[in-house]
KOLGU-4560 file (N, C-alpha, C; in nm, 3 decimals, padded with zeros to 5 digits):
<recs>
<n_xx: -02.522 n_yy: 01.502 n_zz: 02.677 ca_xx: -02.509 ca_yy: 01.632 ca_zz: 02.614 c_xx: -02.375 c_yy: 01.643 c_zz: 02.541 mol: A seq: 1 type: MET>
<n_xx: -02.271 n_yy: 01.586 n_zz: 02.600 ca_xx: -02.139 ca_yy: 01.593 ca_zz: 02.537 c_xx: -02.138 c_yy: 01.519 c_zz: 02.403 mol: A seq: 2 type: ALA>
<n_xx: -02.207 n_yy: 01.403 n_zz: 02.399 ca_xx: -02.212 ca_yy: 01.327 ca_zz: 02.274 c_xx: -02.289 c_yy: 01.404 c_zz: 02.168 mol: A seq: 3 type: ARG>
<n_xx: -02.393 n_yy: 01.475 n_zz: 02.208 ca_xx: -02.471 ca_yy: 01.557 ca_zz: 02.115 c_xx: -02.384 c_yy: 01.666 c_zz: 02.054 mol: A seq: 4 type: PHE>
<n_xx: -02.309 n_yy: 01.738 n_zz: 02.137 ca_xx: -02.222 ca_yy: 01.845 ca_zz: 02.086 c_xx: -02.108 c_yy: 01.789 c_zz: 02.002 mol: A seq: 5 type: LEU>
<n_xx: -02.052 n_yy: 01.676 n_zz: 02.043 ca_xx: -01.946 ca_yy: 01.614 ca_zz: 01.964 c_xx: -02.000 c_yy: 01.572 c_zz: 01.827 mol: A seq: 6 type: ALA>
<n_xx: -02.123 n_yy: 01.520 n_zz: 01.823 ca_xx: -02.184 ca_yy: 01.481 ca_zz: 01.696 c_xx: -02.206 c_yy: 01.600 c_zz: 01.606 mol: A seq: 7 type: GLY>
<n_xx: -02.250 n_yy: 01.712 n_zz: 01.664 ca_xx: -02.270 ca_yy: 01.832 ca_zz: 01.584 c_xx: -02.138 c_yy: 01.884 c_zz: 01.527 mol: A seq: 8 type: LEU>
<n_xx: -02.037 n_yy: 01.891 n_zz: 01.611 ca_xx: -01.908 ca_yy: 01.944 ca_zz: 01.567 c_xx: -01.845 c_yy: 01.853 c_zz: 01.462 mol: A seq: 9 type: VAL>
<n_xx: -01.842 n_yy: 01.723 n_zz: 01.487 ca_xx: -01.783 ca_yy: 01.631 ca_zz: 01.391 c_xx: -01.864 c_yy: 01.624 c_zz: 01.262 mol: A seq: 10 type: LEU>
<n_xx: -01.995 n_yy: 01.637 n_zz: 01.271 ca_xx: -02.079 ca_yy: 01.640 ca_zz: 01.151 c_xx: -02.050 c_yy: 01.762 c_zz: 01.065 mol: A seq: 11 type: GLY>
<n_xx: -02.033 n_yy: 01.876 n_zz: 01.130 ca_xx: -02.000 ca_yy: 01.999 ca_zz: 01.056 c_xx: -01.862 c_yy: 01.989 c_zz: 00.993 mol: A seq: 12 type: VAL>
<n_xx: -01.766 n_yy: 01.934 n_zz: 01.067 ca_xx: -01.631 ca_yy: 01.919 ca_zz: 01.013 c_xx: -01.631 c_yy: 01.825 c_zz: 00.893 mol: A seq: 13 type: VAL>
<n_xx: -01.699 n_yy: 01.712 n_zz: 00.904 ca_xx: -01.703 ca_yy: 01.619 ca_zz: 00.792 c_xx: -01.777 c_yy: 01.679 c_zz: 00.672 mol: A seq: 14 type: SER>
<n_xx: -01.879 n_yy: 01.757 n_zz: 00.697 ca_xx: -01.948 ca_yy: 01.825 ca_zz: 00.587 c_xx: -01.856 c_yy: 01.925 c_zz: 00.519 mol: A seq: 15 type: SER>
<n_xx: -01.778 n_yy: 01.997 n_zz: 00.597 ca_xx: -01.683 ca_yy: 02.092 ca_zz: 00.540 c_xx: -01.579 c_yy: 02.024 c_zz: 00.454 mol: A seq: 16 type: GLY>
<n_xx: -01.529 n_yy: 01.911 n_zz: 00.500 ca_xx: -01.430 ca_yy: 01.836 ca_zz: 00.422 c_xx: -01.494 c_yy: 01.784 c_zz: 00.293 mol: A seq: 17 type: ILE>
<n_xx: -01.614 n_yy: 01.730 n_zz: 00.304 ca_xx: -01.683 ca_yy: 01.680 ca_zz: 00.184 c_xx: -01.708 c_yy: 01.793 c_zz: 00.086 mol: A seq: 18 type: ALA>
<n_xx: -01.744 n_yy: 01.911 n_zz: 00.135 ca_xx: -01.769 ca_yy: 02.025 ca_zz: 00.047 c_xx: -01.640 c_yy: 02.069 c_zz: -00.023 mol: A seq: 19 type: TRP>
<n_xx: -01.530 n_yy: 02.071 n_zz: 00.049 ca_xx: -01.402 ca_yy: 02.110 ca_zz: -00.011 c_xx: -01.359 c_yy: 02.013 c_zz: -00.121 mol: A seq: 20 type: LEU>
<n_xx: -01.390 n_yy: 01.886 n_zz: -00.103 ca_xx: -01.348 ca_yy: 01.785 ca_zz: -00.200 c_xx: -01.443 c_yy: 01.779 c_zz: -00.319 mol: A seq: 21 type: ILE>
<n_xx: -01.575 n_yy: 01.779 n_zz: -00.295 ca_xx: -01.670 ca_yy: 01.751 ca_zz: -00.402 c_xx: -01.746 c_yy: 01.872 c_zz: -00.456 mol: A seq: 22 type: THR>
<n_xx: -01.769 n_yy: 01.974 n_zz: -00.375 ca_xx: -01.854 ca_yy: 02.088 ca_zz: -00.411 c_xx: -01.993 c_yy: 02.042 c_zz: -00.456 mol: A seq: 23 type: HIS>
<n_xx: -02.045 n_yy: 01.941 n_zz: -00.385 ca_xx: -02.175 ca_yy: 01.882 ca_zz: -00.416 c_xx: -02.258 c_yy: 01.881 c_zz: -00.288 mol: A seq: 24 type: ASN>
<n_xx: -02.376 n_yy: 01.941 n_zz: -00.293 ca_xx: -02.460 ca_yy: 01.950 ca_zz: -00.173 c_xx: -02.505 c_yy: 01.812 c_zz: -00.124 mol: A seq: 25 type: TYR>
<n_xx: -02.531 n_yy: 01.721 n_zz: -00.214 ca_xx: -02.577 ca_yy: 01.588 ca_zz: -00.176 c_xx: -02.474 c_yy: 01.512 c_zz: -00.094 mol: A seq: 26 type: GLY>
<n_xx: -02.351 n_yy: 01.505 n_zz: -00.144 ca_xx: -02.245 ca_yy: 01.435 ca_zz: -00.071 c_xx: -02.212 c_yy: 01.506 c_zz: 00.060 mol: A seq: 27 type: TRP>
<n_xx: -02.223 n_yy: 01.637 n_zz: 00.060 ca_xx: -02.198 ca_yy: 01.713 ca_zz: 00.182 c_xx: -02.299 c_yy: 01.677 c_zz: 00.290 mol: A seq: 28 type: THR>
<n_xx: -02.426 n_yy: 01.672 n_zz: 00.253 ca_xx: -02.531 ca_yy: 01.636 ca_zz: 00.348 c_xx: -02.517 c_yy: 01.493 c_zz: 00.396 mol: A seq: 29 type: ALA>
<n_xx: -02.486 n_yy: 01.401 n_zz: 00.305 ca_xx: -02.471 ca_yy: 01.260 ca_zz: 00.342 c_xx: -02.356 c_yy: 01.244 c_zz: 00.440 mol: A seq: 30 type: VAL>
<n_xx: -02.244 n_yy: 01.307 n_zz: 00.415 ca_xx: -02.128 ca_yy: 01.296 ca_zz: 00.504 c_xx: -02.160 c_yy: 01.351 c_zz: 00.642 mol: A seq: 31 type: ALA>
<n_xx: -02.221 n_yy: 01.468 n_zz: 00.648 ca_xx: -02.252 ca_yy: 01.529 ca_zz: 00.776 c_xx: -02.352 c_yy: 01.449 c_zz: 00.857 mol: A seq: 32 type: GLY>
<n_xx: -02.459 n_yy: 01.405 n_zz: 00.794 ca_xx: -02.563 ca_yy: 01.329 ca_zz: 00.865 c_xx: -02.510 c_yy: 01.193 c_zz: 00.908 mol: A seq: 33 type: VAL>
<n_xx: -02.430 n_yy: 01.129 n_zz: 00.826 ca_xx: -02.374 ca_yy: 00.999 ca_zz: 00.861 c_xx: -02.287 c_yy: 01.008 c_zz: 00.986 mol: A seq: 34 type: THR>
<n_xx: -02.198 n_yy: 01.104 n_zz: 00.989 ca_xx: -02.111 ca_yy: 01.121 ca_zz: 01.105 c_xx: -02.193 c_yy: 01.159 c_zz: 01.227 mol: A seq: 35 type: VAL>
<n_xx: -02.288 n_yy: 01.247 n_zz: 01.211 ca_xx: -02.373 ca_yy: 01.289 ca_zz: 01.321 c_xx: -02.445 c_yy: 01.170 c_zz: 01.383 mol: A seq: 36 type: LEU>
<n_xx: -02.507 n_yy: 01.087 n_zz: 01.301 ca_xx: -02.582 ca_yy: 00.971 ca_zz: 01.351 c_xx: -02.489 c_yy: 00.868 c_zz: 01.413 mol: A seq: 37 type: VAL>
<n_xx: -02.373 n_yy: 00.844 n_zz: 01.352 ca_xx: -02.281 ca_yy: 00.746 ca_zz: 01.409 c_xx: -02.228 c_yy: 00.790 c_zz: 01.544 mol: A seq: 38 type: LEU>
<n_xx: -02.204 n_yy: 00.918 n_zz: 01.562 ca_xx: -02.158 ca_yy: 00.966 ca_zz: 01.692 c_xx: -02.271 c_yy: 00.955 c_zz: 01.795 mol: A seq: 39 type: VAL>
<n_xx: -02.392 n_yy: 00.992 n_zz: 01.758 ca_xx: -02.505 ca_yy: 00.986 ca_zz: 01.852 c_xx: -02.538 c_yy: 00.843 c_zz: 01.891 mol: A seq: 40 type: TRP>
<n_xx: -02.534 n_yy: 00.751 n_zz: 01.795 ca_xx: -02.574 ca_yy: 00.613 ca_zz: 01.821 c_xx: -02.455 c_yy: 00.520 c_zz: 01.842 mol: A seq: 41 type: LEU>
<n_xx: -02.334 n_yy: 00.573 n_zz: 01.841 ca_xx: -02.214 ca_yy: 00.491 ca_zz: 01.853 c_xx: -02.211 c_yy: 00.409 c_zz: 01.980 mol: A seq: 42 type: GLY>
<n_xx: -02.257 n_yy: 00.462 n_zz: 02.089 ca_xx: -02.255 ca_yy: 00.388 ca_zz: 02.216 c_xx: -02.344 c_yy: 00.264 c_zz: 02.206 mol: A seq: 43 type: GLU>
<n_xx: -02.460 n_yy: 00.278 n_zz: 02.147 ca_xx: -02.550 ca_yy: 00.164 ca_zz: 02.134 c_xx: -02.497 c_yy: 00.062 c_zz: 02.035 mol: A seq: 44 type: PHE>
<n_xx: -02.435 n_yy: 00.108 n_zz: 01.928 ca_xx: -02.379 ca_yy: 00.017 ca_zz: 01.827 c_xx: -02.264 c_yy: -00.062 c_zz: 01.888 mol: A seq: 45 type: ILE>
<n_xx: -02.175 n_yy: 00.006 n_zz: 01.962 ca_xx: -02.062 ca_yy: -00.062 ca_zz: 02.023 c_xx: -02.107 c_yy: -00.160 c_zz: 02.130 mol: A seq: 46 type: LEU>
<n_xx: -02.209 n_yy: -00.127 n_zz: 02.206 ca_xx: -02.261 ca_yy: -00.219 ca_zz: 02.307 c_xx: -02.311 c_yy: -00.348 c_zz: 02.243 mol: A seq: 47 type: ASP>
<n_xx: -02.376 n_yy: -00.336 n_zz: 02.127 ca_xx: -02.428 ca_yy: -00.456 ca_zz: 02.059 c_xx: -02.316 c_yy: -00.540 c_zz: 02.000 mol: A seq: 48 type: ASP>
<n_xx: -02.209 n_yy: -00.475 n_zz: 01.956 ca_xx: -02.099 ca_yy: -00.547 ca_zz: 01.894 c_xx: -02.008 c_yy: -00.614 c_zz: 01.997 mol: A seq: 49 type: LEU>
<n_xx: -01.999 n_yy: -00.555 n_zz: 02.115 ca_xx: -01.910 ca_yy: -00.611 ca_zz: 02.217 c_xx: -01.987 c_yy: -00.697 c_zz: 02.306 mol: A seq: 50 type: LEU>
</recs>
């Protein structure tokens, strides 16, 4: 549950930063979803790499 909430918060923060820089909905969505997915799946990705 903590990873889920961290993914949501970090996804929103990254979307906000992308919006402030680009003012483009597409880049904002890509940044938010990318961070969200990387946080949610980060444990599995790191396990495979290590």
